[in-house]
Gaussian input, Z-matrix of N, CA and C with variables (Angstrom, degrees):
# hf/3-21g

backbone

0 1
 N
 C     1     B1
 C     2     B2     1     A1
 N     3     B3     2     A2     1     D1
 C     4     B4     3     A3     2     D2
 C     5     B5     4     A4     3     D3
 N     6     B6     5     A5     4     D4
 C     7     B7     6     A6     5     D5
 C     8     B8     7     A7     6     D6
 N     9     B9     8     A8     7     D7
 C    10    B10     9     A9     8     D8
 C    11    B11    10    A10     9     D9
 N    12    B12    11    A11    10    D10
 C    13    B13    12    A12    11    D11
 C    14    B14    13    A13    12    D12
 N    15    B15    14    A14    13    D13
 C    16    B16    15    A15    14    D14
 C    17    B17    16    A16    15    D15
 N    18    B18    17    A17    16    D16
 C    19    B19    18    A18    17    D17
 C    20    B20    19    A19    18    D18
 N    21    B21    20    A20    19    D19
 C    22    B22    21    A21    20    D20
 C    23    B23    22    A22    21    D21
 N    24    B24    23    A23    22    D22
 C    25    B25    24    A24    23    D23
 C    26    B26    25    A25    24    D24
 N    27    B27    26    A26    25    D25
 C    28    B28    27    A27    26    D26
 C    29    B29    28    A28    27    D27
 N    30    B30    29    A29    28    D28
 C    31    B31    30    A30    29    D29
 C    32    B32    31    A31    30    D30
 N    33    B33    32    A32    31    D31
 C    34    B34    33    A33    32    D32
 C    35    B35    34    A34    33    D33
 N    36    B36    35    A35    34    D34
 C    37    B37    36    A36    35    D35
 C    38    B38    37    A37    36    D36
 N    39    B39    38    A38    37    D37
 C    40    B40    39    A39    38    D38
 C    41    B41    40    A40    39    D39
 N    42    B42    41    A41    40    D40
 C    43    B43    42    A42    41    D41
 C    44    B44    43    A43    42    D42
 N    45    B45    44    A44    43    D43
 C    46    B46    45    A45    44    D44
 C    47    B47    46    A46    45    D45
 N    48    B48    47    A47    46    D46
 C    49    B49    48    A48    47    D47
 C    50    B50    49    A49    48    D48
 N    51    B51    50    A50    49    D49
 C    52    B52    51    A51    50    D50
 C    53    B53    52    A52    51    D51
 N    54    B54    53    A53    52    D52
 C    55    B55    54    A54    53    D53
 C    56    B56    55    A55    54    D54
 N    57    B57    56    A56    55    D55
 C    58    B58    57    A57    56    D56
 C    59    B59    58    A58    57    D57
 N    60    B60    59    A59    58    D58
 C    61    B61    60    A60    59    D59
 C    62    B62    61    A61    60    D60
 N    63    B63    62    A62    61    D61
 C    64    B64    63    A63    62    D62
 C    65    B65    64    A64    63    D63
 N    66    B66    65    A65    64    D64
 C    67    B67    66    A66    65    D65
 C    68    B68    67    A67    66    D66
 N    69    B69    68    A68    67    D67
 C    70    B70    69    A69    68    D68
 C    71    B71    70    A70    69    D69
 N    72    B72    71    A71    70    D70
 C    73    B73    72    A72    71    D71
 C    74    B74    73    A73    72    D72
 N    75    B75    74    A74    73    D73
 C    76    B76    75    A75    74    D74
 C    77    B77    76    A76    75    D75
 N    78    B78    77    A77    76    D76
 C    79    B79    78    A78    77    D77
 C    80    B80    79    A79    78    D78
 N    81    B81    80    A80    79    D79
 C    82    B82    81    A81    80    D80
 C    83    B83    82    A82    81    D81
 N    84    B84    83    A83    82    D82
 C    85    B85    84    A84    83    D83
 C    86    B86    85    A85    84    D84
 N    87    B87    86    A86    85    D85
 C    88    B88    87    A87    86    D86
 C    89    B89    88    A88    87    D87
 N    90    B90    89    A89    88    D88
 C    91    B91    90    A90    89    D89
 C    92    B92    91    A91    90    D90
 N    93    B93    92    A92    91    D91
 C    94    B94    93    A93    92    D92
 C    95    B95    94    A94    93    D93
 N    96    B96    95    A95    94    D94
 C    97    B97    96    A96    95    D95
 C    98    B98    97    A97    96    D96
 N    99    B99    98    A98    97    D97
 C   100   B100    99    A99    98    D98
 C   101   B101   100   A100    99    D99
 N   102   B102   101   A101   100   D100
 C   103   B103   102   A102   101   D101
 C   104   B104   103   A103   102   D102
 N   105   B105   104   A104   103   D103
 C   106   B106   105   A105   104   D104
 C   107   B107   106   A106   105   D105
 N   108   B108   107   A107   106   D106
 C   109   B109   108   A108   107   D107
 C   110   B110   109   A109   108   D108
 N   111   B111   110   A110   109   D109
 C   112   B112   111   A111   110   D110
 C   113   B113   112   A112   111   D111
 N   114   B114   113   A113   112   D112
 C   115   B115   114   A114   113   D113
 C   116   B116   115   A115   114   D114
 N   117   B117   116   A116   115   D115
 C   118   B118   117   A117   116   D116
 C   119   B119   118   A118   117   D117
 N   120   B120   119   A119   118   D118
 C   121   B121   120   A120   119   D119
 C   122   B122   121   A121   120   D120
 N   123   B123   122   A122   121   D121
 C   124   B124   123   A123   122   D122
 C   125   B125   124   A124   123   D123
 N   126   B126   125   A125   124   D124
 C   127   B127   126   A126   125   D125
 C   128   B128   127   A127   126   D126
 N   129   B129   128   A128   127   D127
 C   130   B130   129   A129   128   D128
 C   131   B131   130   A130   129   D129
 N   132   B132   131   A131   130   D130
 C   133   B133   132   A132   131   D131
 C   134   B134   133   A133   132   D132
 N   135   B135   134   A134   133   D133
 C   136   B136   135   A135   134   D134
 C   137   B137   136   A136   135   D135
 N   138   B138   137   A137   136   D136
 C   139   B139   138   A138   137   D137
 C   140   B140   139   A139   138   D138
 N   141   B141   140   A140   139   D139
 C   142   B142   141   A141   140   D140
 C   143   B143   142   A142   141   D141
 N   144   B144   143   A143   142   D142
 C   145   B145   144   A144   143   D143
 C   146   B146   145   A145   144   D144
 N   147   B147   146   A146   145   D145
 C   148   B148   147   A147   146   D146
 C   149   B149   148   A148   147   D147
 N   150   B150   149   A149   148   D148
 C   151   B151   150   A150   149   D149
 C   152   B152   151   A151   150   D150
 N   153   B153   152   A152   151   D151
 C   154   B154   153   A153   152   D152
 C   155   B155   154   A154   153   D153
 N   156   B156   155   A155   154   D154
 C   157   B157   156   A156   155   D155
 C   158   B158   157   A157   156   D156
 N   159   B159   158   A158   157   D157
 C   160   B160   159   A159   158   D158
 C   161   B161   160   A160   159   D159
 N   162   B162   161   A161   160   D160
 C   163   B163   162   A162   161   D161
 C   164   B164   163   A163   162   D162
 N   165   B165   164   A164   163   D163
 C   166   B166   165   A165   164   D164
 C   167   B167   166   A166   165   D165
 N   168   B168   167   A167   166   D166
 C   169   B169   168   A168   167   D167
 C   170   B170   169   A169   168   D168
 N   171   B171   170   A170   169   D169
 C   172   B172   171   A171   170   D170
 C   173   B173   172   A172   171   D171
 N   174   B174   173   A173   172   D172
 C   175   B175   174   A174   173   D173
 C   176   B176   175   A175   174   D174
 N   177   B177   176   A176   175   D175
 C   178   B178   177   A177   176   D176
 C   179   B179   178   A178   177   D177
 N   180   B180   179   A179   178   D178
 C   181   B181   180   A180   179   D179
 C   182   B182   181   A181   180   D180
 N   183   B183   182   A182   181   D181
 C   184   B184   183   A183   182   D182
 C   185   B185   184   A184   183   D183
 N   186   B186   185   A185   184   D184
 C   187   B187   186   A186   185   D185
 C   188   B188   187   A187   186   D186
 N   189   B189   188   A188   187   D187
 C   190   B190   189   A189   188   D188
 C   191   B191   190   A190   189   D189
 N   192   B192   191   A191   190   D190
 C   193   B193   192   A192   191   D191
 C   194   B194   193   A193   192   D192
 N   195   B195   194   A194   193   D193
 C   196   B196   195   A195   194   D194
 C   197   B197   196   A196   195   D195
 N   198   B198   197   A197   196   D196
 C   199   B199   198   A198   197   D197
 C   200   B200   199   A199   198   D198
 N   201   B201   200   A200   199   D199
 C   202   B202   201   A201   200   D200
 C   203   B203   202   A202   201   D201
 N   204   B204   203   A203   202   D202
 C   205   B205   204   A204   203   D203
 C   206   B206   205   A205   204   D204
 N   207   B207   206   A206   205   D205
 C   208   B208   207   A207   206   D206
 C   209   B209   208   A208   207   D207
 N   210   B210   209   A209   208   D208
 C   211   B211   210   A210   209   D209
 C   212   B212   211   A211   210   D210
 N   213   B213   212   A212   211   D211
 C   214   B214   213   A213   212   D212
 C   215   B215   214   A214   213   D213
 N   216   B216   215   A215   214   D214
 C   217   B217   216   A216   215   D215
 C   218   B218   217   A217   216   D216
 N   219   B219   218   A218   217   D217
 C   220   B220   219   A219   218   D218
 C   221   B221   220   A220   219   D219
 N   222   B222   221   A221   220   D220
 C   223   B223   222   A222   221   D221
 C   224   B224   223   A223   222   D222
 N   225   B225   224   A224   223   D223
 C   226   B226   225   A225   224   D224
 C   227   B227   226   A226   225   D225
 N   228   B228   227   A227   226   D226
 C   229   B229   228   A228   227   D227
 C   230   B230   229   A229   228   D228
 N   231   B231   230   A230   229   D229
 C   232   B232   231   A231   230   D230
 C   233   B233   232   A232   231   D231
 N   234   B234   233   A233   232   D232
 C   235   B235   234   A234   233   D233
 C   236   B236   235   A235   234   D234
 N   237   B237   236   A236   235   D235
 C   238   B238   237   A237   236   D236
 C   239   B239   238   A238   237   D237
 N   240   B240   239   A239   238   D238
 C   241   B241   240   A240   239   D239
 C   242   B242   241   A241   240   D240
 N   243   B243   242   A242   241   D241
 C   244   B244   243   A243   242   D242
 C   245   B245   244   A244   243   D243

   B1=1.4607
   B2=1.5231
   B3=1.3327
   B4=1.4275
   B5=1.5171
   B6=1.3342
   B7=1.4819
   B8=1.5488
   B9=1.3011
   B10=1.4355
   B11=1.5315
   B12=1.3363
   B13=1.4745
   B14=1.4986
   B15=1.3136
   B16=1.4850
   B17=1.5333
   B18=1.3546
   B19=1.4386
   B20=1.5779
   B21=1.3228
   B22=1.4646
   B23=1.5328
   B24=1.3427
   B25=1.4598
   B26=1.5147
   B27=1.2920
   B28=1.4531
   B29=1.5153
   B30=1.3238
   B31=1.4339
   B32=1.5276
   B33=1.3213
   B34=1.4392
   B35=1.5405
   B36=1.2812
   B37=1.4797
   B38=1.5635
   B39=1.3205
   B40=1.4223
   B41=1.5453
   B42=1.3290
   B43=1.4356
   B44=1.5539
   B45=1.3186
   B46=1.4376
   B47=1.5268
   B48=1.3451
   B49=1.4466
   B50=1.5153
   B51=1.3283
   B52=1.4885
   B53=1.5461
   B54=1.2862
   B55=1.4539
   B56=1.4979
   B57=1.3044
   B58=1.4587
   B59=1.5387
   B60=1.3044
   B61=1.4533
   B62=1.5128
   B63=1.3022
   B64=1.5087
   B65=1.5306
   B66=1.2663
   B67=1.4974
   B68=1.5374
   B69=1.2994
   B70=1.4518
   B71=1.5185
   B72=1.3376
   B73=1.4065
   B74=1.5229
   B75=1.3036
   B76=1.4692
   B77=1.5313
   B78=1.3266
   B79=1.4297
   B80=1.5738
   B81=1.3025
   B82=1.5368
   B83=1.5482
   B84=1.3439
   B85=1.4616
   B86=1.5197
   B87=1.3226
   B88=1.4982
   B89=1.4878
   B90=1.3338
   B91=1.4239
   B92=1.5402
   B93=1.3564
   B94=1.4339
   B95=1.5068
   B96=1.3969
   B97=1.4734
   B98=1.5269
   B99=1.3317
   B100=1.4896
   B101=1.5168
   B102=1.3035
   B103=1.4907
   B104=1.5244
   B105=1.2942
   B106=1.4527
   B107=1.4862
   B108=1.3140
   B109=1.4628
   B110=1.5177
   B111=1.2885
   B112=1.5294
   B113=1.5410
   B114=1.3688
   B115=1.3935
   B116=1.5848
   B117=1.3100
   B118=1.4588
   B119=1.5400
   B120=1.2749
   B121=1.4893
   B122=1.5271
   B123=1.2660
   B124=1.5274
   B125=1.5401
   B126=1.3742
   B127=1.4891
   B128=1.5552
   B129=1.2965
   B130=1.4611
   B131=1.5158
   B132=1.2788
   B133=1.4447
   B134=1.5196
   B135=1.3115
   B136=1.4245
   B137=1.5529
   B138=1.3066
   B139=1.4356
   B140=1.5556
   B141=1.3307
   B142=1.4709
   B143=1.6030
   B144=1.3362
   B145=1.4735
   B146=1.5429
   B147=1.2890
   B148=1.4770
   B149=1.5214
   B150=1.3395
   B151=1.4537
   B152=1.5284
   B153=1.3105
   B154=1.4297
   B155=1.5286
   B156=1.3101
   B157=1.4647
   B158=1.5650
   B159=1.3330
   B160=1.4704
   B161=1.5151
   B162=1.3264
   B163=1.4507
   B164=1.5917
   B165=1.3184
   B166=1.5314
   B167=1.4879
   B168=1.2816
   B169=1.5258
   B170=1.5279
   B171=1.3193
   B172=1.4813
   B173=1.5168
   B174=1.3399
   B175=1.4537
   B176=1.4857
   B177=1.3535
   B178=1.4184
   B179=1.5429
   B180=1.3091
   B181=1.4789
   B182=1.5328
   B183=1.2498
   B184=1.4920
   B185=1.4950
   B186=1.3176
   B187=1.4108
   B188=1.5698
   B189=1.3435
   B190=1.5145
   B191=1.5070
   B192=1.3089
   B193=1.5081
   B194=1.5060
   B195=1.3293
   B196=1.4510
   B197=1.5288
   B198=1.3768
   B199=1.4456
   B200=1.5154
   B201=1.3296
   B202=1.4311
   B203=1.5071
   B204=1.3361
   B205=1.4506
   B206=1.6111
   B207=1.3076
   B208=1.4776
   B209=1.4868
   B210=1.3322
   B211=1.4678
   B212=1.5584
   B213=1.3382
   B214=1.5120
   B215=1.5266
   B216=1.3254
   B217=1.4379
   B218=1.5117
   B219=1.3388
   B220=1.4940
   B221=1.5182
   B222=1.3367
   B223=1.4461
   B224=1.4952
   B225=1.3456
   B226=1.4084
   B227=1.5299
   B228=1.3405
   B229=1.4690
   B230=1.5378
   B231=1.3026
   B232=1.4894
   B233=1.5092
   B234=1.2925
   B235=1.4498
   B236=1.5220
   B237=1.3172
   B238=1.4895
   B239=1.5481
   B240=1.3429
   B241=1.4361
   B242=1.5106
   B243=1.3311
   B244=1.4151
   B245=1.5070
   A1=113.38
   A2=114.84
   A3=119.60
   A4=111.07
   A5=113.99
   A6=119.11
   A7=111.81
   A8=116.67
   A9=117.38
   A10=111.43
   A11=117.14
   A12=121.32
   A13=107.96
   A14=119.11
   A15=121.44
   A16=112.70
   A17=115.24
   A18=117.41
   A19=112.07
   A20=115.76
   A21=119.86
   A22=109.19
   A23=116.05
   A24=118.68
   A25=112.23
   A26=114.73
   A27=120.01
   A28=110.65
   A29=118.80
   A30=124.36
   A31=109.39
   A32=117.28
   A33=122.22
   A34=110.50
   A35=116.96
   A36=122.10
   A37=108.25
   A38=115.96
   A39=119.55
   A40=115.30
   A41=114.22
   A42=121.83
   A43=107.36
   A44=118.77
   A45=123.97
   A46=110.45
   A47=116.83
   A48=121.55
   A49=113.77
   A50=114.74
   A51=122.69
   A52=112.64
   A53=117.66
   A54=125.07
   A55=111.32
   A56=116.28
   A57=124.55
   A58=111.98
   A59=117.68
   A60=120.87
   A61=112.72
   A62=118.10
   A63=122.62
   A64=108.49
   A65=116.73
   A66=120.91
   A67=108.20
   A68=118.51
   A69=120.04
   A70=113.16
   A71=114.91
   A72=118.10
   A73=114.79
   A74=118.71
   A75=122.29
   A76=113.07
   A77=118.72
   A78=123.10
   A79=109.25
   A80=115.17
   A81=118.15
   A82=109.34
   A83=122.33
   A84=117.81
   A85=113.65
   A86=114.75
   A87=117.53
   A88=112.78
   A89=113.74
   A90=119.71
   A91=113.69
   A92=116.72
   A93=119.32
   A94=115.21
   A95=112.60
   A96=116.96
   A97=112.07
   A98=114.98
   A99=117.02
   A100=110.70
   A101=116.34
   A102=119.34
   A103=110.60
   A104=116.64
   A105=118.64
   A106=114.56
   A107=117.29
   A108=120.38
   A109=111.39
   A110=117.62
   A111=119.60
   A112=111.46
   A113=118.03
   A114=118.51
   A115=108.67
   A116=116.72
   A117=117.61
   A118=111.11
   A119=116.22
   A120=119.95
   A121=111.20
   A122=114.21
   A123=118.22
   A124=110.67
   A125=117.07
   A126=118.62
   A127=110.89
   A128=120.24
   A129=122.26
   A130=111.48
   A131=118.93
   A132=122.33
   A133=109.84
   A134=114.53
   A135=119.60
   A136=113.24
   A137=118.43
   A138=121.98
   A139=111.34
   A140=114.83
   A141=117.50
   A142=109.52
   A143=115.32
   A144=120.46
   A145=109.84
   A146=115.81
   A147=116.62
   A148=112.06
   A149=119.65
   A150=119.49
   A151=108.32
   A152=114.98
   A153=121.88
   A154=112.05
   A155=119.37
   A156=122.65
   A157=110.32
   A158=117.24
   A159=118.03
   A160=111.12
   A161=116.80
   A162=121.20
   A163=110.57
   A164=112.81
   A165=117.36
   A166=109.47
   A167=117.87
   A168=121.29
   A169=109.76
   A170=116.57
   A171=117.65
   A172=110.73
   A173=119.72
   A174=120.07
   A175=112.06
   A176=119.63
   A177=121.96
   A178=109.40
   A179=116.95
   A180=118.36
   A181=112.99
   A182=116.37
   A183=122.15
   A184=110.80
   A185=119.37
   A186=122.54
   A187=111.09
   A188=112.78
   A189=116.58
   A190=109.95
   A191=118.61
   A192=117.96
   A193=111.87
   A194=117.28
   A195=119.28
   A196=112.42
   A197=116.83
   A198=121.25
   A199=107.28
   A200=120.73
   A201=120.24
   A202=110.67
   A203=118.54
   A204=122.75
   A205=108.18
   A206=115.63
   A207=119.43
   A208=110.54
   A209=116.76
   A210=119.53
   A211=112.41
   A212=113.59
   A213=115.00
   A214=109.38
   A215=119.62
   A216=121.58
   A217=110.83
   A218=116.02
   A219=121.02
   A220=108.72
   A221=117.93
   A222=118.65
   A223=110.52
   A224=121.47
   A225=125.51
   A226=110.69
   A227=117.03
   A228=121.31
   A229=108.76
   A230=117.48
   A231=120.65
   A232=113.35
   A233=119.92
   A234=123.73
   A235=113.11
   A236=117.98
   A237=119.18
   A238=110.22
   A239=115.81
   A240=121.02
   A241=108.98
   A242=116.19
   A243=120.14
   A244=111.84
   D1=-39.08
   D2=-178.05
   D3=-69.08
   D4=-37.89
   D5=177.83
   D6=-64.58
   D7=-39.52
   D8=179.75
   D9=-72.21
   D10=-36.07
   D11=178.30
   D12=-67.63
   D13=-42.52
   D14=178.31
   D15=-63.23
   D16=-40.91
   D17=179.94
   D18=-70.21
   D19=-32.06
   D20=179.19
   D21=-69.53
   D22=-41.98
   D23=175.94
   D24=-62.32
   D25=-46.40
   D26=178.91
   D27=-60.32
   D28=-37.33
   D29=177.02
   D30=-62.97
   D31=-45.38
   D32=-177.58
   D33=-64.41
   D34=-41.50
   D35=177.41
   D36=-64.90
   D37=-44.81
   D38=178.61
   D39=-61.67
   D40=-35.88
   D41=-179.57
   D42=-72.34
   D43=-38.94
   D44=176.50
   D45=-61.52
   D46=-37.30
   D47=178.17
   D48=-87.28
   D49=6.92
   D50=179.62
   D51=54.86
   D52=47.20
   D53=176.12
   D54=-97.76
   D55=139.68
   D56=-178.50
   D57=-62.87
   D58=-24.57
   D59=-178.69
   D60=-72.99
   D61=-7.08
   D62=177.36
   D63=-56.88
   D64=-43.22
   D65=-177.98
   D66=-57.07
   D67=-53.01
   D68=-176.85
   D69=-67.99
   D70=-30.63
   D71=176.31
   D72=-73.36
   D73=-19.57
   D74=170.13
   D75=-87.12
   D76=-34.24
   D77=-176.56
   D78=-71.43
   D79=-36.80
   D80=-177.41
   D81=-60.23
   D82=-49.40
   D83=-177.51
   D84=-69.77
   D85=-26.22
   D86=173.79
   D87=-63.86
   D88=-48.10
   D89=178.51
   D90=-66.17
   D91=-38.75
   D92=175.87
   D93=-64.23
   D94=-40.19
   D95=179.08
   D96=-67.42
   D97=-40.71
   D98=178.31
   D99=-63.57
   D100=-41.48
   D101=179.72
   D102=-64.64
   D103=-43.00
   D104=177.21
   D105=-63.56
   D106=-39.03
   D107=175.32
   D108=-65.54
   D109=-39.86
   D110=177.66
   D111=-66.21
   D112=-36.89
   D113=179.96
   D114=-67.70
   D115=-43.68
   D116=178.05
   D117=-64.30
   D118=-38.17
   D119=-179.37
   D120=-65.33
   D121=-40.20
   D122=-177.68
   D123=-76.35
   D124=-30.73
   D125=-177.67
   D126=-86.75
   D127=-32.29
   D128=-173.41
   D129=-112.89
   D130=-3.33
   D131=-171.17
   D132=87.51
   D133=145.37
   D134=-168.91
   D135=-63.15
   D136=-48.47
   D137=-177.50
   D138=-68.34
   D139=-39.51
   D140=-178.00
   D141=-67.13
   D142=-34.78
   D143=-175.80
   D144=-73.70
   D145=-36.26
   D146=-174.40
   D147=-93.08
   D148=-27.49
   D149=-177.39
   D150=79.77
   D151=176.52
   D152=-174.34
   D153=-83.51
   D154=-84.08
   D155=-172.49
   D156=-69.66
   D157=-24.58
   D158=-175.29
   D159=-69.15
   D160=-18.92
   D161=-176.75
   D162=-61.76
   D163=-42.68
   D164=179.92
   D165=-61.14
   D166=-46.90
   D167=-178.37
   D168=-65.36
   D169=-37.00
   D170=178.51
   D171=-65.39
   D172=-41.72
   D173=178.92
   D174=-69.36
   D175=-33.34
   D176=175.90
   D177=-66.25
   D178=-39.98
   D179=177.20
   D180=-65.05
   D181=-40.90
   D182=173.51
   D183=-60.45
   D184=-42.02
   D185=-177.05
   D186=-67.24
   D187=-42.35
   D188=177.85
   D189=-65.54
   D190=-43.09
   D191=179.32
   D192=-66.25
   D193=-35.38
   D194=176.89
   D195=-67.28
   D196=-35.13
   D197=177.99
   D198=-67.28
   D199=-40.02
   D200=178.93
   D201=-65.41
   D202=-37.44
   D203=179.58
   D204=-62.03
   D205=-42.77
   D206=179.48
   D207=-67.25
   D208=-38.15
   D209=178.75
   D210=-65.19
   D211=-42.71
   D212=-179.56
   D213=-71.56
   D214=-30.78
   D215=176.63
   D216=-64.12
   D217=-42.68
   D218=179.06
   D219=-64.77
   D220=-42.61
   D221=179.67
   D222=-63.39
   D223=-38.56
   D224=177.61
   D225=-65.18
   D226=-40.40
   D227=-177.75
   D228=-67.76
   D229=-37.63
   D230=178.15
   D231=-75.36
   D232=-10.32
   D233=-179.64
   D234=85.94
   D235=12.70
   D236=178.45
   D237=-69.73
   D238=-41.67
   D239=-179.44
   D240=-86.36
   D241=131.72
   D242=-178.95
   D243=-113.84

């Protein structure tokens, strides 16, 4: 969790500074979080790992992070991020 939080903060700072590495710094925590969720789901069972109401929040968080990844990818493709 600390690694994903640190990478997300580093991605935000990198995006603020218009650096191309922002895309990779946002993709890394998304992939790490998805992998961690799958490991928990496979080891504890999917519903036990995710819980009830927390599942909706988790998917909203993944959707927001995925949207930020798409946004930074588009900025990189347009040449805005250097």
